[in-house]
C-alpha positions in Angstrom: -82.9 10.2 -49.2 -82.4 11.8 -52.6 -80.1 14.3 -51.1 -78.1 11.6 -49.4 -77.9 9.7 -52.6 -76.8 12.8 -54.5 -74.2 13.5 -51.8 -72.8 10.0 -51.7 -72.7 9.8 -55.5 -70.8 13.1 -55.8 -68.5 12.0 -53.0 -67.8 8.8 -54.8 -67.0 10.7 -58.0 -64.7 13.0 -56.1 -62.8 10.1 -54.5 -62.6 7.6 -57.4 -61.2 8.1 -60.9 -63.4 8.1 -63.8 -62.6 4.5 -64.8 -63.9 3.2 -61.4 -60.5 2.1 -60.1 -58.4 3.6 -57.3 -55.2 5.5 -58.1 -52.2 3.5 -59.1 -48.7 3.7 -57.6 -47.8 6.5 -60.0 -48.6 8.9 -57.2 -51.6 10.8 -58.8 -54.2 11.9 -56.3 -57.8 10.8 -56.5 -60.1 13.6 -57.6 -57.4 15.9 -59.1 -58.1 19.5 -58.6 -57.6 20.2 -62.3 -60.8 18.3 -63.1 -62.8 20.7 -60.9 -62.3 24.3 -61.9 -62.8 26.8 -59.2 -61.8 24.4 -56.4 -59.3 25.6 -53.9 -55.8 24.3 -54.5 -54.9 24.4 -50.8 -57.4 21.7 -49.8 -58.2 18.2 -51.1 -61.3 17.9 -53.3 -63.0 15.7 -50.7 -62.6 18.1 -47.8 -63.5 21.1 -50.0 -66.7 19.4 -51.1 -67.6 18.6 -47.5 -67.1 22.2 -46.4 -69.1 23.4 -49.4 -72.0 21.1 -48.8 -71.8 21.4 -45.0 -71.4 17.7 -44.4 -69.2 16.1 -41.8 -66.3 14.0 -43.1 -66.4 10.5 -41.5 -63.3 9.4 -39.6 -62.5 6.6 -42.0 -64.1 5.2 -45.2 -64.0 1.7 -46.5 -63.7 1.8 -50.3 -63.8 -1.3 -52.4 -60.6 -2.0 -54.2 -60.4 -4.5 -57.1 -56.8 -5.5 -56.1 -56.8 -5.5 -52.3 -60.4 -5.8 -51.4 -61.3 -3.1 -48.9 -59.1 0.0 -48.8 -59.2 1.6 -45.4 -58.3 5.3 -45.2 -57.1 6.8 -41.9 -57.3 10.3 -40.7 -54.6 12.5 -42.0 -54.0 10.4 -45.1 -57.1 11.3 -47.1 -56.6 11.3 -50.8 -53.3 9.3 -50.6 -52.6 6.1 -52.3 -51.1 3.1 -50.4 -47.6 3.9 -51.7 -47.9 7.5 -50.7 -49.1 6.5 -47.2 -46.1 4.2 -46.9 -43.7 6.9 -47.9 -45.3 9.7 -45.9 -44.1 10.9 -42.5 -47.1 9.4 -40.8 -47.5 5.9 -42.3 -50.5 3.7 -41.9 -50.9 1.7 -38.7 -49.3 -1.7 -38.9 -51.6 -4.5 -37.9 -48.9 -7.1 -37.4 -47.5 -7.6 -33.9 -43.8 -7.3 -33.0 -42.1 -10.2 -31.5 -41.3 -9.4 -27.8 -37.7 -9.1 -26.8 -36.4 -11.3 -24.0 -36.7 -9.1 -20.8 -33.5 -10.6 -19.2 -31.3 -11.1 -22.3 -28.9 -8.5 -23.7 -30.1 -5.9 -21.2 -28.8 -8.0 -18.3 -25.4 -8.5 -19.9 -25.1 -4.7 -20.4 -25.8 -4.1 -16.8 -23.1 -6.6 -15.7 -20.6 -5.1 -18.1 -21.3 -1.7 -16.7 -20.8 -2.9 -13.2 -17.5 -4.6 -14.0 -16.2 -1.5 -15.7 -17.2 0.6 -12.7 -15.6 -1.7 -10.2 -12.4 -2.0 -12.2 -12.1 1.8 -12.5 -12.8 2.2 -8.8 -10.1 -0.4 -7.9 -7.5 1.3 -10.1 -8.2 4.7 -8.6 -8.1 3.2 -5.1 -4.7 1.5 -5.6 -3.4 4.6 -7.3 -4.3 6.9 -4.4 -3.3 4.3 -1.8 0.2 3.8 -3.3 0.9 7.5 -3.8 -0.6 8.3 -0.5 1.8 6.0 1.3 4.6 7.3 -0.9 3.7 10.9 0.1 3.5 9.8 3.7 7.0 8.3 3.4 8.3 11.6 2.0 7.6 13.2 5.4 10.5 11.1 6.7 12.9 13.3 4.8 11.2 16.5 6.1 11.4 15.2 9.7 15.0 14.0 9.2 16.0 17.5 7.9 14.4 19.2 10.8 16.1 16.9 13.3 19.5 17.2 11.7 19.6 20.9 11.1 17.1 22.3 13.7 16.1 20.1 16.7 19.2 18.0 17.0 22.0 19.6 14.9 24.6 17.3 13.6 27.5 19.1 15.3 25.7 19.0 18.7 24.0 15.6 18.5 27.1 13.7 17.7 30.8 14.6 17.4 32.3 14.4 14.0 35.4 12.7 15.5 33.6 9.7 17.0 35.4 7.3 19.4 34.4 3.9 20.5 33.6 5.2 24.0 31.8 8.3 22.9 28.7 8.8 25.2 25.4 10.3 24.0 25.3 14.1 24.0 21.6 14.1 25.2 20.5 13.3 28.7 18.6 10.2 28.0 18.2 8.4 31.4 15.5 9.6 33.7 16.6 10.3 37.4 15.7 7.3 39.6 13.6 7.9 42.7 15.5 8.0 46.0 15.4 5.9 48.1 15.4 3.2 45.3 12.3 1.1 44.9 12.6 -2.4 46.3 10.8 -5.6 45.7 10.1 -8.5 48.0 11.6 -11.0 45.7 14.8 -9.0 44.8 15.7 -6.2 47.2 17.9 -3.5 45.7 21.5 -3.6 46.9 21.6 -7.3 47.7 23.6 -9.6 45.6 21.7 -11.1 42.7 23.8 -14.1 42.2 21.3 -16.5 43.8 18.3 -15.0 42.0 19.6 -15.3 38.5 19.0 -18.6 36.7 22.0 -20.6 35.6 21.9 -21.4 31.9 22.6 -24.9 30.9 25.3 -23.9 28.4 26.8 -20.7 29.7 30.2 -20.8 28.2 30.7 -20.7 24.4 31.7 -23.7 22.5 35.2 -23.8 20.8 35.2 -21.8 17.6 34.6 -18.2 16.8 34.6 -15.7 19.7 32.2 -13.3 18.0 29.0 -13.8 15.9 26.8 -11.5 14.0 23.1 -12.3 14.1 20.4 -10.8 11.9 16.7 -11.5 11.5 14.8 -11.4 8.2 11.0 -11.7 8.1 8.7 -11.8 5.1 8.3 -8.0 5.0 12.0 -7.4 4.3 12.5 -10.0 1.6 13.5 -7.4 -1.0 16.6 -6.3 1.0 17.3 -9.4 3.2 19.6 -11.2 0.8 21.7 -8.2 0.0 21.9 -7.1 3.6 23.1 -10.6 4.6 25.7 -10.6 1.8 27.0 -7.3 3.1 27.4 -8.7 6.6 28.8 -12.0 5.3 31.7 -10.1 3.7 32.4 -8.3 6.9 32.3 -11.4 9.0 34.5 -13.3 6.6 37.1 -10.5 6.7 37.4 -10.6 10.5 36.7 -14.3 11.1 33.3 -13.9 12.7 30.3 -16.2 12.4 27.2 -15.0 10.6 23.7 -16.2 11.6 20.8 -15.3 9.4 17.4 -16.2 10.9 14.5 -16.3 8.3 11.7 -17.6 10.5 9.9 -15.8 13.4 10.5 -17.6 16.7 7.1 -16.6 18.1 4.3 -15.7 15.7 2.1 -14.5 18.6 4.2 -11.3 18.7 5.5 -8.9 16.1 8.6 -10.3 14.4 11.0 -7.8 16.1 10.3 -9.4 19.5 11.9 -12.6 18.2 15.4 -11.0 18.3 15.3 -11.6 22.1 14.7 -15.3 21.7 17.2 -15.7 18.9 19.9 -13.9 20.9 19.3 -16.1 23.9 19.4 -19.2 21.7 22.7 -18.5 20.1 24.5 -16.5 22.8 25.8 -19.6 24.7 27.9 -20.6 21.7 29.9 -17.4 21.7 31.5 -14.8 24.0 29.9 -11.9 22.2 27.0 -11.7 19.8 26.2 -8.6 17.7 22.5 -8.4 16.8 22.0 -6.1 13.8 18.7 -5.2 12.0 18.3 -6.2 8.4 17.8 -2.5 7.4 21.4 -1.7 8.3 24.6 -1.8 6.2 28.2 -2.0 7.3 29.9 1.0 5.7 33.3 0.8 7.4 34.6 -2.8 7.5 37.8 -1.7 9.2 36.0 -1.3 12.5 36.2 -4.5 14.6 33.8 -5.8 17.2 36.8 -6.2 19.6 37.1 -2.4 19.6 33.5 -1.9 20.7 33.1 -4.8 23.2 33.8 -3.9 26.9 34.3 -6.8 29.3 33.5 -4.5 32.3 29.8 -4.6 31.2 27.3 -7.2 29.9 25.9 -5.3 26.9 26.7 -2.3 24.7 23.9 -0.4 23.2 23.7 2.9 21.3 21.3 5.8 21.8 19.9 8.5 19.6 17.7 11.5 20.4 14.9 9.1 21.2 16.9 7.2 23.7 17.9 3.5 23.5 17.9 2.0 20.1 18.0 -1.8 20.0 18.5 -2.0 16.2 22.2 -2.7 16.8 23.0 -4.5 20.1 26.2 -6.1 21.4 25.6 -8.6 24.2 28.0 -10.7 26.3 27.6 -14.3 27.2 27.0 -14.0 31.0 24.6 -15.1 33.6 23.2 -11.6 34.1 22.7 -11.2 30.4 20.6 -14.4 30.3 18.5 -13.0 33.1 18.1 -9.7 31.3 16.9 -11.4 28.1 14.3 -13.3 30.1 13.2 -10.0 31.7 12.9 -8.3 28.4 10.6 -11.2 27.1 8.6 -11.1 30.3 7.2 -7.6 29.5 4.1 -9.1 28.0 1.9 -6.1 28.9 4.0 -4.0 26.5 3.4 -6.1 23.4 0.2 -4.1 22.6 -0.9 -0.8 23.8 -0.8 3.0 23.1 2.9 3.4 23.8 5.4 5.7 22.3 7.8 3.1 20.8 7.2 0.0 18.7 7.8 -3.6 19.4 10.7 -4.7 21.7 12.0 -1.2 22.0 9.2 -0.6 24.6 10.8 -3.2 26.9 14.2 -1.7 26.6 13.0 1.8 27.4 10.9 0.5 30.3 13.8 -1.4 31.8 16.2 1.5 31.4 13.6 4.1 32.4 14.6 6.6 29.7 13.4 10.2 29.6 11.2 9.8 26.5 9.5 6.7 28.1 8.7 8.3 31.4 7.3 11.5 29.8 4.6 9.7 27.7 1.0 9.8 28.8 0.5 6.1 28.6 2.9 5.4 31.6 1.8 8.3 33.8 0.9 7.2 37.2 2.7 3.8 36.9 5.6 2.8 39.1 9.0 2.9 37.4 10.8 -0.4 36.8 12.4 -1.2 40.2 15.7 -2.6 38.8 16.5 0.2 36.4 19.6 1.2 38.4 20.9 -2.4 38.1 20.2 -2.5 34.4 22.1 0.7 33.9 25.0 -0.6 35.9 25.5 -3.6 33.7 25.1 -1.7 30.5 27.2 0.7 28.4 25.3 3.3 26.4 27.3 4.9 23.6 26.7 7.5 21.0 24.9 6.3 17.9 28.0 7.2 15.8 29.9 4.2 17.4 27.9 1.5 15.6 24.3 2.6 15.0 24.2 5.8 12.9 20.7 6.7 11.9 20.4 8.1 8.4 20.0 11.8 9.3 23.2 11.8 11.3 25.3 9.4 9.3 28.7 10.6 8.3 31.1 9.0 5.9 33.4 6.7 7.9 30.9 5.5 10.4 30.7 1.8 11.1 27.0 1.2 10.4 24.2 3.2 8.7 20.7 2.3 10.0 17.7 3.1 7.8 15.2 3.2 10.7 11.9 4.8 9.9 11.9 4.1 6.1 9.5 1.7 4.5 8.7 0.3 1.0 10.0 2.0 -2.1 12.0 4.7 -0.4 13.7 2.2 1.9 14.6 0.0 -1.1 16.0 2.9 -3.2 18.1 4.3 -0.3 19.2 0.9 0.8 20.6 0.1 -2.7 22.3 3.5 -2.9 24.3 2.8 0.3 24.8 -0.8 -0.7 26.6 0.4 -3.8 28.8 2.7 -1.7 29.7 -0.2 0.6 30.9 -2.2 -2.4 33.7 0.2 -2.9 35.4 -0.8 0.4 38.2 -3.4 0.3 37.0 -6.9 0.8 33.3 -6.0 0.6 32.7 -6.3 -3.2 30.4 -9.1 -4.3 31.6 -10.8 -7.4 29.2 -13.7 -7.8 25.8 -12.0 -7.8 23.9 -15.0 -9.2 25.1 -17.2 -6.2 24.9 -14.7 -3.3 21.9 -12.5 -4.4 19.9 -15.2 -6.2 20.1 -13.7 -9.7 21.6 -11.0 -11.9 18.8 -8.5 -11.5 21.2 -6.3 -9.5 24.3 -7.0 -11.6 27.2 -4.6 -11.5 26.7 -1.4 -13.6 23.0 -2.2 -14.0 22.2 1.5 -13.6 19.7 3.4 -11.4 16.9 2.7 -13.8 17.1 -1.0 -13.1 17.2 -0.3 -9.4 14.1 1.9 -9.6 12.3 -0.8 -11.5 13.3 -3.4 -9.0 12.1 -1.3 -6.1 8.7 -0.7 -7.8 7.7 -4.3 -7.5 4.5 -5.3 -5.8 6.2 -6.4 -2.5 7.5 -2.9 -1.9 4.6 -0.8 -3.3 2.2 -1.4 -0.5 4.5 -2.2 2.4 
């Protein structure tokens, strides 16, 4: 007991100053080493005394304090005042509890912000790749056009430079018909078809213009429809023809191109001849007249390219056989959908004419040919595309019509306006009142190529 009392008394002397109070905030340590000569400077006086006496230092000591009651010392802070413990790297444990943060507050907002940013970036990247992917795909048109014009179907061989109104196609486009010819129970080949053909209610045209020009604009061609119609209006006014612009699809159950058949049948009884012409065409030589192309010995005149019959430009005669042929075209319902070589109503034309490209495709192998193909050919006149349906790769200055078939979106828009500006240089084709005919002054004269590029980069052409 005396030993313990002696130990505890000396311990108290080591830890407390001589005046019985704990160290102040001046930073002086309790039991300064200077007051105990011979004590090691590398250790506190308390730890040194414990090692010297062989005692075990308790984990914590409660020392009475005149100012704060009980002063509790923690391991690692021995001999330090409260201010030193507060400023040390390992401060004393805090006894107060921290207010809990709301688990679904700012953290939830940060998550949603991150998700929105990620989705926005992914959308921008997708649109960027989609647009430029389609643009790069459209660039393949020029590669194919170059190969066709200079390699597969050279210009000097595919079409004559001196084109006449009766110039036939250079390629063999019509497949040989089987002999003896196919017959059908309803309509045997070789017999007169006068009794079989339905008689239209209004076969003869009403008094007025003898020729009419018909074009069809759908929602996908709105960026060139007005200018294309203005080009054809100038040509029709120069020669006294009627112009019919259809802006609504006649039958929404089929692609819009099929509606040309119904529209031709609807307006044909009013005229002797009707020229149907696609909206992606431009009349480049207004001096050519429809009277020069029409041939009263046949019921229709149609041009052909290296792929065969092309119905983008089609001159039809008001006759009973022509009305039957229009109904026969529309009746090919099995060709509306399917893995066929051509698109839209062109399938019906190739099937009824039995062209070489049509008969060679895999989708029609094993099927019987159209039984009346010989009759269709007998009532039709097939001319070279240079007569009135020059595709862009084989277009030559002076041709009647340039057809931008195969082009879409931005590239079609840019090339269309390029040739439209060229057509304006012809006599009688210039448009003076742009605000009235084209619905604004966005394509005003001398607007420059920069304005044209900006107009073609609009949303309606970017992703077409």
